[in-house]
C-alpha positions in Angstrom: 31.8 -30.7 -14.9 33.2 -28.3 -12.0 31.3 -26.0 -9.8 32.8 -23.1 -11.4 31.8 -24.3 -15.0 28.2 -24.8 -13.9 28.1 -21.3 -12.5 29.4 -20.0 -15.8 26.8 -21.5 -17.6 24.0 -20.7 -15.4 25.1 -17.1 -15.6 25.1 -17.1 -19.4 21.8 -18.6 -19.4 20.7 -15.8 -17.2 22.0 -13.3 -19.2 20.5 -14.7 -22.4 17.3 -14.8 -20.7 17.4 -11.2 -19.6 18.4 -10.4 -23.1 15.3 -11.9 -24.5 13.0 -10.2 -21.8 14.8 -6.6 -22.6 14.0 -7.5 -26.6 10.5 -8.6 -26.0 9.7 -5.4 -24.1 11.3 -3.5 -26.9 9.3 -5.1 -29.6 6.2 -4.9 -27.6 7.0 -1.1 -26.9 7.5 -0.5 -30.6 4.1 -2.5 -31.6 2.3 -0.5 -28.9 3.4 2.8 -30.3 2.5 1.9 -34.0 -0.9 0.5 -32.7 -1.6 4.0 -31.1 -0.1 5.9 -34.2 -2.6 4.2 -36.4 -5.4 4.3 -33.8 -5.0 8.2 -33.4 -7.2 9.4 -36.4 -9.9 7.1 -35.0 -9.6 8.4 -31.4 -9.4 12.0 -32.5 -12.4 11.5 -34.6 -14.4 10.1 -31.4 -12.7 13.2 -29.6 -14.0 15.6 -32.0 -17.5 14.3 -31.9 -17.4 15.0 -28.2 -15.8 18.5 -28.3 -17.5 21.9 -28.7 -17.7 23.1 -32.4 -15.3 26.0 -31.7 -12.4 23.4 -30.4 -12.6 20.6 -33.1 -9.7 22.1 -35.2 -8.4 24.0 -32.6 -6.3 21.0 -30.7 -4.7 17.8 -31.8 -5.2 16.2 -28.5 -7.6 13.4 -28.2 -8.5 14.4 -24.8 -11.5 17.2 -25.1 -11.5 19.9 -22.9 -15.4 19.6 -22.4 -17.8 16.7 -23.0 -20.6 17.2 -25.0 -23.3 15.4 -27.0 -24.9 18.1 -28.6 -23.1 16.9 -31.9 -24.9 13.7 -31.6 -28.2 14.9 -31.4 -27.4 17.5 -34.0 -25.9 15.0 -36.6 -29.1 12.4 -36.1 -31.9 15.1 -36.7 -29.8 17.8 -38.4 -30.6 16.9 -41.9 -33.9 16.6 -43.9 -34.2 13.1 -42.8 -33.3 11.7 -39.6 -30.2 9.6 -39.7 -31.7 6.5 -38.6 -33.4 6.3 -42.1 -29.9 6.2 -43.4 -28.9 3.4 -41.0 -32.2 1.3 -42.2 -31.4 1.8 -46.0 -27.6 0.6 -45.2 -28.8 -2.3 -43.5 -31.5 -3.2 -45.9 -28.8 -3.1 -48.6 -26.2 -4.8 -46.9 -28.3 -7.6 -45.8 -29.8 -8.3 -49.1 -26.2 -8.3 -50.6 -25.1 -10.8 -48.2 -27.9 -13.1 -49.0 -27.6 -12.6 -52.7 -23.9 -13.1 -52.7 -24.0 -16.2 -50.5 -26.9 -17.8 -52.4 -25.7 -17.1 -56.1 -22.0 -17.2 -55.9 -22.2 -20.6 -53.8 -24.5 -22.0 -56.7 -22.0 -20.8 -59.4 -18.9 -22.0 -57.5 -20.6 -25.4 -56.9 -21.1 -25.8 -60.7 -17.6 -24.7 -61.5 -16.2 -27.1 -58.9 -18.4 -30.3 -59.1 -20.5 -30.3 -62.4 -19.1 -31.1 -65.5 -20.7 -29.3 -68.5 -19.2 -28.2 -71.9 -17.1 -25.2 -71.7 -16.7 -25.4 -68.0 -12.9 -24.3 -68.1 -13.8 -21.6 -70.6 -16.4 -20.1 -68.6 -14.4 -20.1 -65.4 -11.4 -18.4 -67.1 -13.8 -15.7 -68.4 -15.1 -15.2 -65.2 -11.6 -14.8 -63.6 -11.0 -12.2 -66.2 -13.7 -10.2 -65.1 -11.7 -9.6 -61.9 -9.2 -7.7 -63.8 -11.8 -5.2 -65.6 -12.0 -2.0 -63.5 -15.5 -1.0 -62.4 -15.3 2.2 -64.0 -15.2 0.6 -67.4 -18.7 -1.0 -67.0 -20.2 1.9 -64.9 -21.8 3.5 -68.0 -23.1 0.9 -69.8 -24.6 -0.8 -66.5 -26.3 3.0 -65.7 -27.7 3.2 -69.1 -29.4 -0.6 -68.5 -30.7 0.3 -65.0 -32.0 3.6 -66.2 -33.7 2.0 -69.1 -35.3 -0.6 -66.5 -36.5 2.3 -64.3 -34.4 1.2 -61.4 -32.3 4.7 -60.8 -33.1 5.8 -57.6 -34.1 2.6 -56.2 -32.0 -0.2 -54.4 -32.6 -2.5 -57.2 -29.3 -1.5 -59.1 -27.2 -2.2 -55.9 -29.0 -5.5 -54.8 -30.2 -7.4 -57.8 -26.8 -7.9 -59.5 -25.8 -9.7 -56.0 -28.2 -12.3 -56.7 -26.9 -12.9 -60.3 -23.3 -14.0 -58.9 -22.0 -10.6 -59.9 -19.0 -10.8 -57.5 -16.4 -12.8 -59.1 -14.2 -12.9 -56.2 -16.3 -14.8 -53.9 -16.8 -17.6 -56.7 -13.3 -18.0 -57.1 -13.0 -18.3 -53.2 -15.7 -20.8 -53.1 -14.4 -22.8 -56.0 -11.2 -23.1 -54.1 -13.1 -24.5 -50.9 -15.2 -26.7 -52.7 -12.3 -28.5 -54.5 -10.8 -29.2 -51.0 -14.2 -31.1 -49.9 -13.5 -35.0 -51.0 -15.3 -36.2 -54.0 -16.3 -39.4 -52.5 -18.9 -37.7 -50.6 -20.4 -36.8 -53.8 -20.0 -40.1 -55.1 -21.6 -41.7 -52.0 -24.6 -39.5 -52.2 -25.1 -40.3 -55.7 -25.0 -44.1 -54.8 -28.0 -43.2 -52.5 -30.1 -41.3 -55.0 -29.3 -37.9 -54.4 -29.5 -35.3 -57.1 -26.8 -32.5 -57.5 -29.1 -29.9 -56.1 -29.5 -32.1 -52.9 -25.8 -32.8 -52.7 -25.1 -29.1 -52.9 -27.9 -28.6 -50.4 -27.3 -31.2 -47.8 -23.3 -31.8 -48.3 -21.7 -28.8 -49.8 -23.3 -26.1 -47.8 -23.1 -27.7 -44.4 -19.5 -28.4 -44.8 -18.5 -24.9 -46.3 -19.8 -22.8 -43.5 -16.2 -21.1 -42.9 -16.0 -19.9 -46.6 -19.8 -18.9 -46.4 -19.2 -16.8 -43.6 -16.2 -15.3 -45.2 -18.2 -14.3 -48.1 -21.0 -12.9 -46.1 -18.4 -10.8 -43.7 -16.7 -9.3 -47.0 -20.1 -8.6 -48.6 -21.6 -6.8 -45.6 -18.3 -4.7 -45.0 -17.8 -3.7 -48.6 -21.5 -2.9 -48.9 -21.7 -0.9 -45.7 -18.7 0.8 -46.6 -19.6 1.6 -50.4 -20.2 5.1 -51.3 -19.9 5.2 -55.2 -22.3 3.0 -55.9 -25.2 4.8 -54.0 -23.7 8.2 -55.1 -24.6 6.8 -58.7 -27.8 5.4 -58.2 -29.5 7.2 -55.4 -30.8 10.7 -55.6 -33.5 11.1 -53.3 -32.3 11.8 -49.7 -35.0 9.2 -48.2 -33.1 6.5 -49.8 -29.7 7.5 -49.1 -27.3 5.0 -47.3 -25.1 6.1 -44.3 -22.2 6.9 -46.8 -24.4 9.3 -48.4 -25.8 10.7 -45.1 -22.3 11.6 -43.8 -21.5 13.4 -47.5 -24.7 15.7 -46.7 -22.9 17.3 -43.7 -20.4 18.9 -46.0 -21.5 21.5 -48.1 -19.2 23.7 -50.4 -21.9 26.3 -50.8 -23.0 27.0 -47.2 -21.7 26.1 -43.7 -20.6 22.6 -42.9 -21.3 20.6 -39.8 -18.0 19.2 -38.8 -19.2 18.0 -35.0 -22.3 15.9 -36.6 -20.1 14.7 -39.1 -17.6 13.3 -36.8 -20.5 12.0 -34.2 -22.4 10.3 -37.3 -19.0 8.8 -38.5 -18.5 7.2 -35.1 -21.8 5.7 -35.1 -21.3 4.4 -38.6 -18.3 2.4 -37.3 -19.9 0.5 -34.9 -22.0 -2.1 -36.8 -18.8 -2.6 -38.8 -16.7 -3.2 -35.3 -19.1 -5.2 -33.8 -19.8 -7.6 -37.2 -16.0 -8.2 -37.5 -15.8 -8.6 -33.5 -18.5 -11.2 -33.4 -17.5 -13.1 -36.7 -13.3 -12.7 -36.8 -12.9 -16.2 -35.9 -14.9 -17.5 -38.9 -13.5 -15.0 -41.4 -9.7 -16.2 -40.3 -10.9 -19.9 -40.4 -12.6 -19.5 -44.0 -9.4 -17.6 -45.4 -6.8 -20.1 -43.6 -8.8 -23.1 -45.1 -9.4 -21.9 -48.7 -7.9 -24.2 -51.0 -6.4 -26.5 -48.6 -6.9 -30.1 -49.2 -8.4 -31.8 -46.0 
């Protein structure tokens, strides 16, 4: 191969590398622009929480002309109850929902995945069928039931169903994960005298931390963001969650406190952001390994 041929080949390689760099810059530029576009509403809300009340809807810029934390003070103490009460209520409901879903759904999933009982496939199909039933179909019968039990205007309608394996999605998710754990572990444990309960507690749960963490994360996020459930069952402001507290800032019959609304909305996103930030590795691992044979 002559020197001229080598020079042409080197020039072609350099040109190809230059085109790849330009393409990468263009792709990254488009992705950054799309990210900024998607984050703009969030950034505008944060900016609106720091603006004076008169400037909130007067500009589309995300840079406030004047920074003021008055909206945070007004939002925290501006209602009949401190917004800290709403945070406490939401944390109580979310934590209890996480505990209930992880405990009850893992037990139900273990039964479907590992135990043999009459009608197992039938009941599993019925359970999957409930995923296709809209929530609004069962809303009125559930409300009547909880009203007769005296549970309306308490946390019980929002928490107790979680301890009864109410969320079929998590059961299905865990069943798929449990089926990927080798059955030889169960057989070896049974030869050592372990009961089904001990196998579940000592073997299945320690090996299922990714899917349990995934269920816990989704339970917390969905419960924290739930608006419709608390709206139906909670009437006393002392029992309001953060979502109902945010609704209280907007009043159709009198003046609405938009600054306080945006300030408290920003604070409401903080637990969700940090919860996802700290546990995103477990979330991705749990979704990626669900249903995979290992």
